[in-house]
PDBQT receptor file of N, H, CA, C and O in Angstrom, charges set to zero:
ATOM      1  N   MET A   1      20.316  35.727 -41.745  1.00  0.00    +0.000 N 
ATOM      2  CA  MET A   1      18.723  36.117 -42.170  1.00  0.00    +0.000 C 
ATOM      3  C   MET A   1      18.002  34.762 -42.464  1.00  0.00    +0.000 C 
ATOM      4  O   MET A   1      18.274  34.093 -43.461  1.00  0.00    +0.000 OA
ATOM      5  N   ASN A   2      17.209  34.452 -41.678  1.00  0.00    +0.000 N 
ATOM      6  H   ASN A   2      16.988  34.995 -40.868  1.00  0.00    +0.000 HD
ATOM      7  CA  ASN A   2      16.339  33.400 -42.086  1.00  0.00    +0.000 C 
ATOM      8  C   ASN A   2      14.809  33.657 -42.497  1.00  0.00    +0.000 C 
ATOM      9  O   ASN A   2      13.817  33.339 -41.841  1.00  0.00    +0.000 OA
ATOM     10  N   ALA A   3      14.855  34.327 -43.774  1.00  0.00    +0.000 N 
ATOM     11  H   ALA A   3      15.661  34.585 -44.307  1.00  0.00    +0.000 HD
ATOM     12  CA  ALA A   3      13.503  34.706 -44.166  1.00  0.00    +0.000 C 
ATOM     13  C   ALA A   3      13.252  34.033 -45.479  1.00  0.00    +0.000 C 
ATOM     14  O   ALA A   3      14.193  33.612 -46.151  1.00  0.00    +0.000 OA
ATOM     15  N   SER A   4      11.996  33.920 -45.865  1.00  0.00    +0.000 N 
ATOM     16  H   SER A   4      11.231  34.262 -45.319  1.00  0.00    +0.000 HD
ATOM     17  CA  SER A   4      11.630  33.365 -47.073  1.00  0.00    +0.000 C 
ATOM     18  C   SER A   4      11.304  34.401 -48.022  1.00  0.00    +0.000 C 
ATOM     19  O   SER A   4      10.286  35.055 -47.793  1.00  0.00    +0.000 OA
ATOM     20  N   LEU A   5      11.925  34.641 -48.954  1.00  0.00    +0.000 N 
ATOM     21  H   LEU A   5      12.751  34.110 -49.140  1.00  0.00    +0.000 HD
ATOM     22  CA  LEU A   5      11.842  35.645 -50.047  1.00  0.00    +0.000 C 
ATOM     23  C   LEU A   5      11.065  34.938 -51.200  1.00  0.00    +0.000 C 
ATOM     24  O   LEU A   5      11.429  33.865 -51.682  1.00  0.00    +0.000 OA
ATOM     25  N   LEU A   6       9.961  35.635 -51.601  1.00  0.00    +0.000 N 
ATOM     26  H   LEU A   6       9.666  36.506 -51.210  1.00  0.00    +0.000 HD
ATOM     27  CA  LEU A   6       9.296  35.019 -52.784  1.00  0.00    +0.000 C 
ATOM     28  C   LEU A   6       8.809  36.194 -53.674  1.00  0.00    +0.000 C 
ATOM     29  O   LEU A   6       8.540  37.285 -53.171  1.00  0.00    +0.000 OA
ATOM     30  N   THR A   7       8.698  35.953 -55.004  1.00  0.00    +0.000 N 
ATOM     31  H   THR A   7       8.916  35.066 -55.413  1.00  0.00    +0.000 HD
ATOM     32  CA  THR A   7       8.271  36.988 -55.946  1.00  0.00    +0.000 C 
ATOM     33  C   THR A   7       6.849  37.178 -55.614  1.00  0.00    +0.000 C 
ATOM     34  O   THR A   7       6.209  36.383 -54.925  1.00  0.00    +0.000 OA
ATOM     35  N   ILE A   8       6.371  38.276 -56.136  1.00  0.00    +0.000 N 
ATOM     36  H   ILE A   8       6.891  38.922 -56.696  1.00  0.00    +0.000 HD
ATOM     37  CA  ILE A   8       4.807  38.578 -55.946  1.00  0.00    +0.000 C 
ATOM     38  C   ILE A   8       4.023  37.357 -56.512  1.00  0.00    +0.000 C 
ATOM     39  O   ILE A   8       3.110  36.877 -55.840  1.00  0.00    +0.000 OA
ATOM     40  N   ARG A   9       4.306  36.910 -57.565  1.00  0.00    +0.000 N 
ATOM     41  H   ARG A   9       5.047  37.300 -58.111  1.00  0.00    +0.000 HD
ATOM     42  CA  ARG A   9       3.615  35.672 -58.059  1.00  0.00    +0.000 C 
ATOM     43  C   ARG A   9       3.652  34.497 -57.174  1.00  0.00    +0.000 C 
ATOM     44  O   ARG A   9       2.621  33.906 -56.852  1.00  0.00    +0.000 OA
ATOM     45  N   GLN A  10       4.857  34.140 -56.767  1.00  0.00    +0.000 N 
ATOM     46  H   GLN A  10       5.694  34.620 -57.029  1.00  0.00    +0.000 HD
ATOM     47  CA  GLN A  10       5.188  32.976 -55.981  1.00  0.00    +0.000 C 
ATOM     48  C   GLN A  10       4.351  33.149 -54.529  1.00  0.00    +0.000 C 
ATOM     49  O   GLN A  10       3.752  32.206 -54.012  1.00  0.00    +0.000 OA
ATOM     50  N   PHE A  11       4.398  34.338 -54.024  1.00  0.00    +0.000 N 
ATOM     51  H   PHE A  11       4.884  35.104 -54.444  1.00  0.00    +0.000 HD
ATOM     52  CA  PHE A  11       3.724  34.569 -52.904  1.00  0.00    +0.000 C 
ATOM     53  C   PHE A  11       2.200  34.407 -53.037  1.00  0.00    +0.000 C 
ATOM     54  O   PHE A  11       1.607  33.718 -52.206  1.00  0.00    +0.000 OA
ATOM     55  N   SER A  12       1.544  35.000 -54.029  1.00  0.00    +0.000 N 
ATOM     56  H   SER A  12       2.026  35.559 -54.704  1.00  0.00    +0.000 HD
ATOM     57  CA  SER A  12       0.206  34.940 -54.569  1.00  0.00    +0.000 C 
ATOM     58  C   SER A  12      -0.093  33.426 -54.499  1.00  0.00    +0.000 C 
ATOM     59  O   SER A  12      -1.011  33.034 -53.779  1.00  0.00    +0.000 OA
ATOM     60  N   GLU A  13       0.614  32.607 -55.185  1.00  0.00    +0.000 N 
ATOM     61  H   GLU A  13       1.361  32.925 -55.769  1.00  0.00    +0.000 HD
ATOM     62  CA  GLU A  13       0.308  31.237 -55.478  1.00  0.00    +0.000 C 
ATOM     63  C   GLU A  13       0.369  30.384 -54.065  1.00  0.00    +0.000 C 
ATOM     64  O   GLU A  13      -0.413  29.496 -53.725  1.00  0.00    +0.000 OA
ATOM     65  N   LYS A  14       1.276  30.787 -53.481  1.00  0.00    +0.000 N 
ATOM     66  H   LYS A  14       1.911  31.508 -53.757  1.00  0.00    +0.000 HD
ATOM     67  CA  LYS A  14       1.489  30.204 -51.955  1.00  0.00    +0.000 C 
ATOM     68  C   LYS A  14       0.287  30.499 -50.982  1.00  0.00    +0.000 C 
ATOM     69  O   LYS A  14      -0.211  29.702 -50.186  1.00  0.00    +0.000 OA
ATOM     70  N   HIS A  15      -0.082  31.820 -51.212  1.00  0.00    +0.000 N 
ATOM     71  H   HIS A  15       0.322  32.467 -51.859  1.00  0.00    +0.000 HD
ATOM     72  CA  HIS A  15      -1.241  32.305 -50.255  1.00  0.00    +0.000 C 
ATOM     73  C   HIS A  15      -2.406  32.995 -51.361  1.00  0.00    +0.000 C 
ATOM     74  O   HIS A  15      -2.334  34.149 -51.783  1.00  0.00    +0.000 OA
ATOM     75  N   PRO A  16      -3.340  32.135 -51.666  1.00  0.00    +0.000 N 
ATOM     76  CA  PRO A  16      -4.262  32.710 -52.757  1.00  0.00    +0.000 C 
ATOM     77  C   PRO A  16      -5.163  33.953 -52.215  1.00  0.00    +0.000 C 
ATOM     78  O   PRO A  16      -5.799  34.692 -52.966  1.00  0.00    +0.000 OA
ATOM     79  N   ALA A  17      -5.119  34.073 -50.770  1.00  0.00    +0.000 N 
ATOM     80  H   ALA A  17      -4.601  33.473 -50.160  1.00  0.00    +0.000 HD
ATOM     81  CA  ALA A  17      -5.863  35.045 -50.361  1.00  0.00    +0.000 C 
ATOM     82  C   ALA A  17      -5.385  36.509 -50.937  1.00  0.00    +0.000 C 
ATOM     83  O   ALA A  17      -6.192  37.436 -51.014  1.00  0.00    +0.000 OA
ATOM     84  N   PHE A  18      -4.097  36.639 -51.312  1.00  0.00    +0.000 N 
ATOM     85  H   PHE A  18      -3.442  35.886 -51.250  1.00  0.00    +0.000 HD
ATOM     86  CA  PHE A  18      -3.408  37.749 -51.577  1.00  0.00    +0.000 C 
ATOM     87  C   PHE A  18      -3.183  37.645 -53.118  1.00  0.00    +0.000 C 
ATOM     88  O   PHE A  18      -2.183  37.081 -53.562  1.00  0.00    +0.000 OA
ATOM     89  N   PRO A  19      -4.057  38.156 -53.859  1.00  0.00    +0.000 N 
ATOM     90  CA  PRO A  19      -3.795  38.183 -55.390  1.00  0.00    +0.000 C 
ATOM     91  C   PRO A  19      -2.647  39.157 -55.683  1.00  0.00    +0.000 C 
ATOM     92  O   PRO A  19      -2.286  39.989 -54.851  1.00  0.00    +0.000 OA
ATOM     93  N   PRO A  20      -2.056  39.018 -56.962  1.00  0.00    +0.000 N 
ATOM     94  CA  PRO A  20      -0.905  39.819 -57.250  1.00  0.00    +0.000 C 
ATOM     95  C   PRO A  20      -1.228  41.239 -57.346  1.00  0.00    +0.000 C 
ATOM     96  O   PRO A  20      -0.433  42.091 -56.952  1.00  0.00    +0.000 OA
ATOM     97  N   GLY A  21      -2.502  41.564 -57.916  1.00  0.00    +0.000 N 
ATOM     98  H   GLY A  21      -3.148  40.871 -58.236  1.00  0.00    +0.000 HD
ATOM     99  CA  GLY A  21      -2.774  43.003 -57.981  1.00  0.00    +0.000 C 
ATOM    100  C   GLY A  21      -2.959  43.607 -56.595  1.00  0.00    +0.000 C 
ATOM    101  O   GLY A  21      -2.706  44.802 -56.448  1.00  0.00    +0.000 OA
ATOM    102  N   GLY A  22      -3.382  42.873 -55.564  1.00  0.00    +0.000 N 
ATOM    103  H   GLY A  22      -3.588  41.901 -55.683  1.00  0.00    +0.000 HD
ATOM    104  CA  GLY A  22      -3.549  43.478 -54.187  1.00  0.00    +0.000 C 
ATOM    105  C   GLY A  22      -2.160  43.626 -53.564  1.00  0.00    +0.000 C 
ATOM    106  O   GLY A  22      -1.879  44.528 -52.774  1.00  0.00    +0.000 OA
ATOM    107  N   LEU A  23      -1.325  42.695 -53.966  1.00  0.00    +0.000 N 
ATOM    108  H   LEU A  23      -1.554  41.962 -54.608  1.00  0.00    +0.000 HD
ATOM    109  CA  LEU A  23       0.025  42.951 -53.317  1.00  0.00    +0.000 C 
ATOM    110  C   LEU A  23       0.858  44.080 -54.053  1.00  0.00    +0.000 C 
ATOM    111  O   LEU A  23       1.617  44.824 -53.432  1.00  0.00    +0.000 OA
ATOM    112  N   ARG A  24       0.695  44.141 -55.190  1.00  0.00    +0.000 N 
ATOM    113  H   ARG A  24       0.078  43.537 -55.694  1.00  0.00    +0.000 HD
ATOM    114  CA  ARG A  24       1.184  45.322 -55.933  1.00  0.00    +0.000 C 
ATOM    115  C   ARG A  24       0.799  46.696 -55.365  1.00  0.00    +0.000 C 
ATOM    116  O   ARG A  24       1.529  47.671 -55.190  1.00  0.00    +0.000 OA
ATOM    117  N   ALA A  25      -0.538  46.551 -55.113  1.00  0.00    +0.000 N 
ATOM    118  H   ALA A  25      -1.131  45.759 -55.256  1.00  0.00    +0.000 HD
ATOM    119  CA  ALA A  25      -1.068  47.807 -54.524  1.00  0.00    +0.000 C 
ATOM    120  C   ALA A  25      -0.685  48.211 -53.169  1.00  0.00    +0.000 C 
ATOM    121  O   ALA A  25      -0.730  49.373 -52.763  1.00  0.00    +0.000 OA
ATOM    122  N   LEU A  26      -0.278  47.122 -52.443  1.00  0.00    +0.000 N 
ATOM    123  H   LEU A  26      -0.241  46.179 -52.773  1.00  0.00    +0.000 HD
ATOM    124  CA  LEU A  26       0.041  47.298 -50.910  1.00  0.00    +0.000 C 
ATOM    125  C   LEU A  26       1.702  47.812 -51.155  1.00  0.00    +0.000 C 
ATOM    126  O   LEU A  26       2.233  48.632 -50.406  1.00  0.00    +0.000 OA
ATOM    127  N   ARG A  27       2.308  47.268 -52.165  1.00  0.00    +0.000 N 
ATOM    128  H   ARG A  27       1.876  46.601 -52.773  1.00  0.00    +0.000 HD
ATOM    129  CA  ARG A  27       3.728  47.790 -52.353  1.00  0.00    +0.000 C 
ATOM    130  C   ARG A  27       3.823  49.318 -52.784  1.00  0.00    +0.000 C 
ATOM    131  O   ARG A  27       4.604  50.141 -52.308  1.00  0.00    +0.000 OA
ATOM    132  N   PHE A  28       2.945  49.521 -53.708  1.00  0.00    +0.000 N 
ATOM    133  H   PHE A  28       2.310  48.852 -54.095  1.00  0.00    +0.000 HD
ATOM    134  CA  PHE A  28       2.807  50.942 -54.160  1.00  0.00    +0.000 C 
ATOM    135  C   PHE A  28       2.554  51.972 -53.027  1.00  0.00    +0.000 C 
ATOM    136  O   PHE A  28       3.090  53.079 -52.974  1.00  0.00    +0.000 OA
ATOM    137  N   ASN A  29       1.661  51.465 -52.117  1.00  0.00    +0.000 N 
ATOM    138  H   ASN A  29       1.226  50.565 -52.160  1.00  0.00    +0.000 HD
ATOM    139  CA  ASN A  29       1.319  52.454 -50.925  1.00  0.00    +0.000 C 
ATOM    140  C   ASN A  29       2.214  52.053 -49.638  1.00  0.00    +0.000 C 
ATOM    141  O   ASN A  29       1.963  52.571 -48.550  1.00  0.00    +0.000 OA
ATOM    142  N   SER A  30       3.174  51.199 -49.776  1.00  0.00    +0.000 N 
ATOM    143  H   SER A  30       3.378  50.778 -50.660  1.00  0.00    +0.000 HD
ATOM    144  CA  SER A  30       3.903  50.685 -48.511  1.00  0.00    +0.000 C 
ATOM    145  C   SER A  30       4.336  51.828 -47.589  1.00  0.00    +0.000 C 
ATOM    146  O   SER A  30       4.340  51.673 -46.368  1.00  0.00    +0.000 OA
ATOM    147  N   ALA A  31       4.724  53.045 -48.208  1.00  0.00    +0.000 N 
ATOM    148  H   ALA A  31       4.722  53.171 -49.200  1.00  0.00    +0.000 HD
ATOM    149  CA  ALA A  31       5.214  53.993 -47.192  1.00  0.00    +0.000 C 
ATOM    150  C   ALA A  31       4.187  54.473 -46.408  1.00  0.00    +0.000 C 
ATOM    151  O   ALA A  31       4.538  54.837 -45.286  1.00  0.00    +0.000 OA
ATOM    152  N   SER A  32       3.041  54.575 -46.673  1.00  0.00    +0.000 N 
ATOM    153  H   SER A  32       2.755  54.279 -47.585  1.00  0.00    +0.000 HD
ATOM    154  CA  SER A  32       2.067  54.969 -45.808  1.00  0.00    +0.000 C 
ATOM    155  C   SER A  32       1.180  53.792 -45.118  1.00  0.00    +0.000 C 
ATOM    156  O   SER A  32       0.472  54.033 -44.140  1.00  0.00    +0.000 OA
ATOM    157  N   ASN A  33       1.263  52.647 -45.638  1.00  0.00    +0.000 N 
ATOM    158  H   ASN A  33       1.838  52.451 -46.432  1.00  0.00    +0.000 HD
ATOM    159  CA  ASN A  33       0.449  51.655 -44.828  1.00  0.00    +0.000 C 
ATOM    160  C   ASN A  33       1.269  50.676 -44.087  1.00  0.00    +0.000 C 
ATOM    161  O   ASN A  33       0.785  49.607 -43.718  1.00  0.00    +0.000 OA
ATOM    162  N   GLY A  34       2.488  51.004 -43.860  1.00  0.00    +0.000 N 
ATOM    163  H   GLY A  34       2.882  51.872 -44.160  1.00  0.00    +0.000 HD
ATOM    164  CA  GLY A  34       3.373  50.135 -42.931  1.00  0.00    +0.000 C 
ATOM    165  C   GLY A  34       3.987  48.847 -43.564  1.00  0.00    +0.000 C 
ATOM    166  O   GLY A  34       4.755  48.156 -42.894  1.00  0.00    +0.000 OA
ATOM    167  N   PHE A  35       3.661  48.516 -44.837  1.00  0.00    +0.000 N 
ATOM    168  H   PHE A  35       3.038  49.077 -45.381  1.00  0.00    +0.000 HD
ATOM    169  CA  PHE A  35       4.278  47.346 -45.298  1.00  0.00    +0.000 C 
ATOM    170  C   PHE A  35       5.559  47.471 -46.162  1.00  0.00    +0.000 C 
ATOM    171  O   PHE A  35       5.869  46.597 -46.972  1.00  0.00    +0.000 OA
ATOM    172  N   ALA A  36       6.321  48.638 -45.951  1.00  0.00    +0.000 N 
ATOM    173  H   ALA A  36       6.070  49.349 -45.294  1.00  0.00    +0.000 HD
ATOM    174  CA  ALA A  36       7.523  48.904 -46.663  1.00  0.00    +0.000 C 
ATOM    175  C   ALA A  36       8.561  47.841 -46.167  1.00  0.00    +0.000 C 
ATOM    176  O   ALA A  36       9.397  47.476 -46.994  1.00  0.00    +0.000 OA
ATOM    177  N   PRO A  37       8.598  47.324 -44.955  1.00  0.00    +0.000 N 
ATOM    178  CA  PRO A  37       9.715  46.536 -44.541  1.00  0.00    +0.000 C 
ATOM    179  C   PRO A  37       9.601  45.037 -45.235  1.00  0.00    +0.000 C 
ATOM    180  O   PRO A  37      10.573  44.282 -45.192  1.00  0.00    +0.000 OA
ATOM    181  N   CYS A  38       8.582  44.715 -45.764  1.00  0.00    +0.000 N 
ATOM    182  H   CYS A  38       7.793  45.328 -45.798  1.00  0.00    +0.000 HD
ATOM    183  CA  CYS A  38       8.300  43.431 -46.311  1.00  0.00    +0.000 C 
ATOM    184  C   CYS A  38       8.560  43.389 -47.788  1.00  0.00    +0.000 C 
ATOM    185  O   CYS A  38       8.460  42.310 -48.373  1.00  0.00    +0.000 OA
ATOM    186  N   PHE A  39       8.861  44.398 -48.385  1.00  0.00    +0.000 N 
ATOM    187  H   PHE A  39       8.942  45.274 -47.910  1.00  0.00    +0.000 HD
ATOM    188  CA  PHE A  39       9.206  44.340 -49.842  1.00  0.00    +0.000 C 
ATOM    189  C   PHE A  39      10.582  44.730 -50.177  1.00  0.00    +0.000 C 
ATOM    190  O   PHE A  39      11.044  45.780 -49.733  1.00  0.00    +0.000 OA
ATOM    191  N   LEU A  40      11.196  44.027 -50.858  1.00  0.00    +0.000 N 
ATOM    192  H   LEU A  40      10.821  43.173 -51.220  1.00  0.00    +0.000 HD
ATOM    193  CA  LEU A  40      12.600  44.302 -51.398  1.00  0.00    +0.000 C 
ATOM    194  C   LEU A  40      12.751  44.379 -52.854  1.00  0.00    +0.000 C 
ATOM    195  O   LEU A  40      11.967  43.746 -53.561  1.00  0.00    +0.000 OA
ATOM    196  N   THR A  41      13.601  45.032 -53.327  1.00  0.00    +0.000 N 
ATOM    197  H   THR A  41      14.238  45.546 -52.753  1.00  0.00    +0.000 HD
ATOM    198  CA  THR A  41      13.596  45.161 -54.745  1.00  0.00    +0.000 C 
ATOM    199  C   THR A  41      15.207  44.886 -55.111  1.00  0.00    +0.000 C 
ATOM    200  O   THR A  41      16.103  45.444 -54.478  1.00  0.00    +0.000 OA
ATOM    201  N   LEU A  42      15.448  44.009 -56.148  1.00  0.00    +0.000 N 
ATOM    202  H   LEU A  42      14.721  43.556 -56.662  1.00  0.00    +0.000 HD
ATOM    203  CA  LEU A  42      16.536  43.600 -56.630  1.00  0.00    +0.000 C 
ATOM    204  C   LEU A  42      16.479  43.829 -58.220  1.00  0.00    +0.000 C 
ATOM    205  O   LEU A  42      16.003  42.982 -58.976  1.00  0.00    +0.000 OA
ATOM    206  N   GLY A  43      16.956  44.932 -58.609  1.00  0.00    +0.000 N 
ATOM    207  H   GLY A  43      17.343  45.619 -57.994  1.00  0.00    +0.000 HD
ATOM    208  CA  GLY A  43      16.866  45.400 -59.944  1.00  0.00    +0.000 C 
ATOM    209  C   GLY A  43      15.319  45.663 -60.264  1.00  0.00    +0.000 C 
ATOM    210  O   GLY A  43      14.660  46.569 -59.754  1.00  0.00    +0.000 OA
ATOM    211  N   ARG A  44      14.851  44.741 -61.175  1.00  0.00    +0.000 N 
ATOM    212  H   ARG A  44      15.386  44.005 -61.589  1.00  0.00    +0.000 HD
ATOM    213  CA  ARG A  44      13.450  44.911 -61.480  1.00  0.00    +0.000 C 
ATOM    214  C   ARG A  44      12.517  43.995 -60.545  1.00  0.00    +0.000 C 
ATOM    215  O   ARG A  44      11.311  44.208 -60.420  1.00  0.00    +0.000 OA
ATOM    216  N   LYS A  45      13.100  43.109 -59.998  1.00  0.00    +0.000 N 
ATOM    217  H   LYS A  45      14.080  42.935 -60.100  1.00  0.00    +0.000 HD
ATOM    218  CA  LYS A  45      12.403  42.195 -59.378  1.00  0.00    +0.000 C 
ATOM    219  C   LYS A  45      12.151  42.574 -57.949  1.00  0.00    +0.000 C 
ATOM    220  O   LYS A  45      12.991  43.065 -57.195  1.00  0.00    +0.000 OA
ATOM    221  N   VAL A  46      10.829  42.279 -57.641  1.00  0.00    +0.000 N 
ATOM    222  H   VAL A  46      10.147  41.881 -58.254  1.00  0.00    +0.000 HD
ATOM    223  CA  VAL A  46      10.288  42.771 -56.180  1.00  0.00    +0.000 C 
ATOM    224  C   VAL A  46      10.150  41.385 -55.534  1.00  0.00    +0.000 C 
ATOM    225  O   VAL A  46       9.610  40.445 -56.117  1.00  0.00    +0.000 OA
ATOM    226  N   LEU A  47      10.647  41.313 -54.351  1.00  0.00    +0.000 N 
ATOM    227  H   LEU A  47      11.086  42.076 -53.877  1.00  0.00    +0.000 HD
ATOM    228  CA  LEU A  47      10.477  40.176 -53.603  1.00  0.00    +0.000 C 
ATOM    229  C   LEU A  47       9.713  40.568 -52.307  1.00  0.00    +0.000 C 
ATOM    230  O   LEU A  47       9.852  41.664 -51.765  1.00  0.00    +0.000 OA
ATOM    231  N   VAL A  48       8.865  39.548 -51.838  1.00  0.00    +0.000 N 
ATOM    232  H   VAL A  48       8.752  38.658 -52.278  1.00  0.00    +0.000 HD
ATOM    233  CA  VAL A  48       8.203  39.697 -50.566  1.00  0.00    +0.000 C 
ATOM    234  C   VAL A  48       8.836  38.931 -49.390  1.00  0.00    +0.000 C 
ATOM    235  O   VAL A  48       9.056  37.731 -49.557  1.00  0.00    +0.000 OA
ATOM    236  N   ASN A  49       9.130  39.470 -48.296  1.00  0.00    +0.000 N 
ATOM    237  H   ASN A  49       8.952  40.445 -48.160  1.00  0.00    +0.000 HD
ATOM    238  CA  ASN A  49       9.660  38.741 -47.228  1.00  0.00    +0.000 C 
ATOM    239  C   ASN A  49       8.360  38.227 -46.430  1.00  0.00    +0.000 C 
ATOM    240  O   ASN A  49       7.655  38.948 -45.725  1.00  0.00    +0.000 OA
ATOM    241  N   GLU A  50       8.181  36.956 -46.646  1.00  0.00    +0.000 N 
ATOM    242  H   GLU A  50       8.754  36.369 -47.218  1.00  0.00    +0.000 HD
ATOM    243  CA  GLU A  50       6.919  36.208 -46.200  1.00  0.00    +0.000 C 
ATOM    244  C   GLU A  50       6.827  36.549 -44.493  1.00  0.00    +0.000 C 
ATOM    245  O   GLU A  50       5.798  36.970 -43.965  1.00  0.00    +0.000 OA
ATOM    246  N   THR A  51       8.012  36.300 -43.811  1.00  0.00    +0.000 N 
ATOM    247  H   THR A  51       8.847  35.958 -44.240  1.00  0.00    +0.000 HD
ATOM    248  CA  THR A  51       7.892  36.366 -42.437  1.00  0.00    +0.000 C 
ATOM    249  C   THR A  51       7.484  37.836 -42.022  1.00  0.00    +0.000 C 
ATOM    250  O   THR A  51       6.508  38.018 -41.294  1.00  0.00    +0.000 OA
ATOM    251  N   LYS A  52       8.161  38.759 -42.442  1.00  0.00    +0.000 N 
ATOM    252  H   LYS A  52       8.954  38.611 -43.033  1.00  0.00    +0.000 HD
ATOM    253  CA  LYS A  52       7.751  40.182 -42.076  1.00  0.00    +0.000 C 
ATOM    254  C   LYS A  52       6.267  40.523 -42.531  1.00  0.00    +0.000 C 
ATOM    255  O   LYS A  52       5.467  41.160 -41.845  1.00  0.00    +0.000 OA
ATOM    256  N   PHE A  53       6.032  40.017 -43.757  1.00  0.00    +0.000 N 
ATOM    257  H   PHE A  53       6.682  39.500 -44.314  1.00  0.00    +0.000 HD
ATOM    258  CA  PHE A  53       4.548  40.355 -44.182  1.00  0.00    +0.000 C 
ATOM    259  C   PHE A  53       3.512  40.010 -43.275  1.00  0.00    +0.000 C 
ATOM    260  O   PHE A  53       2.572  40.783 -43.088  1.00  0.00    +0.000 OA
ATOM    261  N   PHE A  54       3.606  38.862 -42.668  1.00  0.00    +0.000 N 
ATOM    262  H   PHE A  54       4.369  38.234 -42.820  1.00  0.00    +0.000 HD
ATOM    263  CA  PHE A  54       2.590  38.179 -41.846  1.00  0.00    +0.000 C 
ATOM    264  C   PHE A  54       2.693  38.878 -40.395  1.00  0.00    +0.000 C 
ATOM    265  O   PHE A  54       1.711  39.122 -39.693  1.00  0.00    +0.000 OA
ATOM    266  N   GLU A  55       4.020  39.160 -40.056  1.00  0.00    +0.000 N 
ATOM    267  H   GLU A  55       4.817  38.962 -40.627  1.00  0.00    +0.000 HD
ATOM    268  CA  GLU A  55       4.393  39.967 -38.797  1.00  0.00    +0.000 C 
ATOM    269  C   GLU A  55       3.537  41.266 -38.744  1.00  0.00    +0.000 C 
ATOM    270  O   GLU A  55       2.767  41.525 -37.819  1.00  0.00    +0.000 OA
ATOM    271  N   ILE A  56       3.761  42.095 -39.887  1.00  0.00    +0.000 N 
ATOM    272  H   ILE A  56       4.386  41.885 -40.638  1.00  0.00    +0.000 HD
ATOM    273  CA  ILE A  56       2.992  43.389 -40.096  1.00  0.00    +0.000 C 
ATOM    274  C   ILE A  56       1.620  43.122 -40.093  1.00  0.00    +0.000 C 
ATOM    275  O   ILE A  56       0.964  43.775 -39.282  1.00  0.00    +0.000 OA
ATOM    276  N   LEU A  57       0.964  42.241 -40.873  1.00  0.00    +0.000 N 
ATOM    277  H   LEU A  57       1.498  41.711 -41.532  1.00  0.00    +0.000 HD
ATOM    278  CA  LEU A  57      -0.424  42.067 -40.852  1.00  0.00    +0.000 C 
ATOM    279  C   LEU A  57      -1.001  41.652 -39.499  1.00  0.00    +0.000 C 
ATOM    280  O   LEU A  57      -2.054  42.149 -39.101  1.00  0.00    +0.000 OA
ATOM    281  N   GLU A  58      -0.366  40.804 -38.833  1.00  0.00    +0.000 N 
ATOM    282  H   GLU A  58       0.490  40.400 -39.157  1.00  0.00    +0.000 HD
ATOM    283  CA  GLU A  58      -0.782  40.462 -37.358  1.00  0.00    +0.000 C 
ATOM    284  C   GLU A  58      -0.802  41.703 -36.572  1.00  0.00    +0.000 C 
ATOM    285  O   GLU A  58      -1.773  41.982 -35.869  1.00  0.00    +0.000 OA
ATOM    286  N   ARG A  59       0.237  42.462 -36.664  1.00  0.00    +0.000 N 
ATOM    287  H   ARG A  59       1.025  42.236 -37.235  1.00  0.00    +0.000 HD
ATOM    288  CA  ARG A  59       0.407  43.705 -35.761  1.00  0.00    +0.000 C 
ATOM    289  C   ARG A  59      -0.656  44.631 -36.143  1.00  0.00    +0.000 C 
ATOM    290  O   ARG A  59      -1.261  45.199 -35.234  1.00  0.00    +0.000 OA
ATOM    291  N   GLN A  60      -0.993  44.880 -37.442  1.00  0.00    +0.000 N 
ATOM    292  H   GLN A  60      -0.502  44.418 -38.181  1.00  0.00    +0.000 HD
ATOM    293  CA  GLN A  60      -1.975  45.807 -37.734  1.00  0.00    +0.000 C 
ATOM    294  C   GLN A  60      -3.403  45.445 -37.295  1.00  0.00    +0.000 C 
ATOM    295  O   GLN A  60      -4.285  46.283 -37.105  1.00  0.00    +0.000 OA
ATOM    296  N   ASN A  61      -3.537  44.201 -37.161  1.00  0.00    +0.000 N 
ATOM    297  H   ASN A  61      -2.821  43.520 -37.316  1.00  0.00    +0.000 HD
ATOM    298  CA  ASN A  61      -4.940  43.509 -36.713  1.00  0.00    +0.000 C 
ATOM    299  C   ASN A  61      -4.779  43.203 -35.221  1.00  0.00    +0.000 C 
ATOM    300  O   ASN A  61      -5.486  42.310 -34.753  1.00  0.00    +0.000 OA
ATOM    301  N   GLY A  62      -3.918  43.857 -34.424  1.00  0.00    +0.000 N 
ATOM    302  H   GLY A  62      -3.344  44.582 -34.804  1.00  0.00    +0.000 HD
ATOM    303  CA  GLY A  62      -4.020  43.658 -33.166  1.00  0.00    +0.000 C 
ATOM    304  C   GLY A  62      -3.534  42.324 -32.539  1.00  0.00    +0.000 C 
ATOM    305  O   GLY A  62      -3.698  42.100 -31.340  1.00  0.00    +0.000 OA
ATOM    306  N   GLY A  63      -2.939  41.451 -33.369  1.00  0.00    +0.000 N 
ATOM    307  H   GLY A  63      -2.806  41.633 -34.343  1.00  0.00    +0.000 HD
ATOM    308  CA  GLY A  63      -2.224  40.028 -32.745  1.00  0.00    +0.000 C 
ATOM    309  C   GLY A  63      -1.044  40.232 -32.086  1.00  0.00    +0.000 C 
ATOM    310  O   GLY A  63      -0.788  39.563 -31.086  1.00  0.00    +0.000 OA
ATOM    311  N   ILE A  64      -0.308  41.038 -32.491  1.00  0.00    +0.000 N 
ATOM    312  H   ILE A  64      -0.516  41.582 -33.304  1.00  0.00    +0.000 HD
ATOM    313  CA  ILE A  64       1.083  41.303 -32.006  1.00  0.00    +0.000 C 
ATOM    314  C   ILE A  64       1.218  42.671 -31.433  1.00  0.00    +0.000 C 
ATOM    315  O   ILE A  64       0.817  43.583 -32.156  1.00  0.00    +0.000 OA
ATOM    316  N   GLN A  65       1.668  42.958 -30.362  1.00  0.00    +0.000 N 
ATOM    317  H   GLN A  65       1.993  42.217 -29.775  1.00  0.00    +0.000 HD
ATOM    318  CA  GLN A  65       1.912  44.329 -29.796  1.00  0.00    +0.000 C 
ATOM    319  C   GLN A  65       3.423  44.663 -29.908  1.00  0.00    +0.000 C 
ATOM    320  O   GLN A  65       4.301  43.920 -29.469  1.00  0.00    +0.000 OA
ATOM    321  N   PRO A  66       3.668  45.928 -30.577  1.00  0.00    +0.000 N 
ATOM    322  CA  PRO A  66       5.067  45.932 -30.813  1.00  0.00    +0.000 C 
ATOM    323  C   PRO A  66       5.874  46.333 -29.415  1.00  0.00    +0.000 C 
ATOM    324  O   PRO A  66       7.104  46.393 -29.408  1.00  0.00    +0.000 OA
TER     325      PRO A  66
């Protein structure tokens, strides 16, 4: 697995266009918005798979066809 896993805070600091509150909302609604594959939970820690996040974002915006 060659994925970059970041906490919500780390992801937001690296990509300021995605504030922590927005990422938490995406996670909360991930079952219905298609972002479920990019959020991983380890105990209480939530990790974002950076690669999957941007793949899903591209796919939803018509950049990549499944």
